[in-house]
N, C-alpha and C positions, 0 to 999 in steps of 0.2 A: 065048168065055167067056160062060157063062150068068149070068143075073141073080142067082141064089142064091150063086154064087161071088163075084160082086162084093159082094153084101150081107155075106158072110162076112168078106171082106177089110176092108170098111169098119168092121165091128164090131171087128175086131182093131186097126184104127187108133184107133177111139174108146177102146178099153181102154188103149192106149199113150199116149193124150193125158194121162192122169193123171200119168204119168212126167215129162212136161214141166212140169206144174203143180207138182209137188213139187220139181223142180229150180229153178223160178223162186222158190220160197220160201227157197232157200239164201241165207244172208246174205253168203257169200264168193264170190258169182258174178261180181262185177266187171262188166266191159263185156260179158261173155257174156250178161248179162241182156237186153240189147237183142235179140240174136239169137234167144234162147229165146222172148221175148215176141212177136217177129215170127212165128216158126214157129207159135206157138199161134194168133195171128190168122189166118194163112193156112190152118192146119188147120181152124179153125172155119168160115172162109168156104167151104172145099171141102166140108166135111161138110154145111153148110147147103145148098150147091148140089146136092149129092147127094140130100138129103131132098126138095128141091123138084122135082127131076127124076124120082126113082124112087119116091117115096111115093105111094100111091093117094090120089086126092082124096077128102075126106069130103064127103058131101052128097048 
């Protein structure tokens, strides 16, 4: 898999992140809120790791 394909898939994941954020805002989420919040945290960690690994260094 080439880097551009990976970047395209990461962009798709970033776009879908908003769906989890909107779900988290639902008042009737109940205990599922914990799982959604954890999924967001893990997704953010993975996206940050991707950016650190594959983004060109500025300087």
